[in-house]
N, C-alpha and C positions, 0 to 999 in steps of 0.2 A: 401463193401459187398462181402462175399464169399459164396460158396455152397459146398455141399457134398451129396453123396448117401450112404445109408446103407441098405444092403440086409441081413437080419438075416439068418444065416445058420441053425439054429435049432428053432423049435417052443418054445415059452416061456410062463410063467405064465401070467395071466391077470394083476396082481399087477406090475410085471416087465415091461410088455408092456406099461401100462399106466404111470408108472414112467418115462420111457424113452421118451415117447411123451412129457411129461411136461419138461424134461431136454432140449429136442429139441426146445421147445417153448421159454424157458429161453435163449437158445443160439441165437434164432432168434431175441430176443429183444437186443441182443449185435451185430447183423449184420450177423449172420451165417445162411444161408438158408439150409434146409435139405429135402431130400426125403427118406423115410424109407419104406421098404416092409417087412412084418412080418406075422407070424402065431401064433396060440394059442396052448399051449401044451395039453390042455384038454378042453372039452366043457365048456364054461364060459359065464355067463350073465353079460354084462356090463350095469349098470344103467346110464342114462343120469344125468348130474350133479345136476339137480333140482328135480329129482324123489325121492320119499319117500322110503327109505330102508324098512319101515315097511308095504309097499303095499302088501296086501294078495296075489296078483297075483304072486309075486316073489317066494314065498315058495310053493304055491299050484301048479304052473306050473313046477317049476324046483327045487324040493327038492333034496338036496345033491349035486348039481352042484356048481362049483366055481363061486364066485360072486365078482365084482369089480365096483367102480364107475369111470366113465370117467370124464375127465376134461371138455368135450364138453356137450351141452345140447341135448335134443331130447329124444326119447323113448328108452326103454331097447332093447338090441341086444343080441341074442344068437349067440356067436361066435363058430362055429364048423367047418363045411366044407366050408372054405372060405380062401381068401388071403386078408389081410388088408393092406392098404397103409396109411401113414401120410405124409403130406407136411407142412413145416413150412416156412413162408415167413417173411422177415424182413420189418420193417417200411421203407417206401420210395420206395419199389418195386412196380411196377404198379399193381401187383396182390393183394396188400394189401389195395387198395383204398376202396373197398366195399366188403361185403360178397358175393354178386352176381357174381362179376367178377371171383373170384377164383373158386367158385362152377362150373360156366359155362365152364371155360377153362379146368378144370380137367375132368369134365364129357364129354365134347366134345372130348377130346383126348381118353378117355376110349371107347367111342362109336366108334370112327374111328379105334382104335386098334381091337376091337371085330369084326367090319365089315371086316377087313382084314383077320380075321380067319374064315369068312363065317357065323358069328353070327350077325344077324340083331337085334339091340336094339335101343331104342330111349329115349329121355326125355319124362316124363309123360305128361307135358304140361299144365295140369289143376289139381289143388289140390283136393284131396278128403276131404269131410267134414263129421264130426261125432258130435253127440250130446255130447258124452264123448270121449276124446282123448284116443285111444287104448294104452295099456301098452307097447306093443312091437312096435319098430320102423318099422319093415317090414309090420305091419298092417296099418301104417299111409301112407299118400299119399302127398308128397311135389311135387310142379311143376317140380323140377329139379331132381327128382328120375330118375334113369335109369331103364327102364322096358322092358321086353320081353312080348309082348302082353299087358296084364294088370298086370303081375306079376313083383314085384320089385326084381331086382337082384343087385342093389347097391344104397346105400344111404350114404350121408356124413354129418358131423357135424363140427362146428367150435368153437374155443375159441380164444379170443383176449387178448393181454397183452402188455402194453407199445407200442402200435402201431403194434406189430408183431402178426401174426395169425397162428394158428394151424388148419389144416383141416385133418380129418381122415375119412376113409370110408371102408366098408366091401363089397367085391365082393362075392356073394353067388355062390359057385361052385356046391353044391349038397344039396339035402334035408337032414336035420338032423332028427333022430328018436325023438329028444326032441322038435321039432317044425315042424311036418310033413306037416303043412298047407303052408309051404313056399318052393316051388320047386326051385332048383338051375339050373344052365346052363346045367348040365348033363341031367336033366329030361326035361327041356324046349327046348333045342336045340341039345341034343346028343353030347354036347361038353365036351370033357374030355382030359386034358393034364397033364403031370407030374407037380407037384407043383413048382419045381425049374424052369421049363420052363415058367410057368405062371408068377412067380415072376420077372424073368428077362425081360419078354416081357412087363409087366406092368410098370416096371422101365423105360424101353426104351421109352415107350409112354409118360411118365410123366417127365422124366429128362430135356427135352427142356425148361420146365417152370422155371427152376432154372437159376440164373445168371451164365454165364460161362460154363454151361453144363458140369459138371465133367464126365470124361469118365469111371473111375474105382470106385468101391465101396470103402468107407472108414470105419472108426470105430469111436466109442466114444473116447474121450481123457480119460486118467486115472482119471482126476478130474470129468468128466461127469459121468463115470462109478460109482465112489464113491457117487456122488450126487444121481444117480438113485437108488443105493442100499439103501441109507438113506431114500429116498422118499418111496421106496417099504415098508420098515419097519414102517416108522412113519405115512404114510398116506394111501397108497393103500392097505394094508393088512386089513384094518378095514373100513367097509362101513360107520359107524357112525362117525368115525373120519374124513374121507375124506370129508364128507358132511359139517363138520364145518370149514374146512380150508379156510381162506380168499384168494381170488385170484384177 
């Protein structure tokens, strides 16, 4: 089992971001664990894997915005003023044993990192219940969400394949004009740092979860880059096609 870190130097499209996360899950199924920190080139809505692309909430709330389907489940997320992480863990690693273990370890480290920055956040602790599940992830309330007061500032979702697991999540840095009901850390805590600084600090917080704790960021192999390009075209550029793909 080996591991690597990837910190994206420039924000990328939603289709590319989701294609790369799938490539990393495929690599984890072959024994390569990865931690990736990335951003989005434009405001993008990612649908949970099982959400309906024809849901009227999608176009009524976000007309004209880029849209993509995630490999993971859960509610739709507006990716705008945020930093996103993904971590892929190979079968046999202690963190792959159950969904709860990886959620709790990742979220615990993010809470500790933000506390070191003077930002007090916590796990929600009790799930919110609704007669009808809200369309947007940040309107939902899982027990392991990270919250500031009652406001969700980070949620995560998972996908498993051949014993390997992908977990990715969005850290909300600031309010988006497209979803003003969700304040970020800037509004909630007056916390504002350069994105590159945040990316490296988040990476430093989560890297110890990987076997061997790689010290320097790496890159995709040429074969993985070609695979991500193929997935971008064949799956993630088309919401209806991505919904039909077997996983």
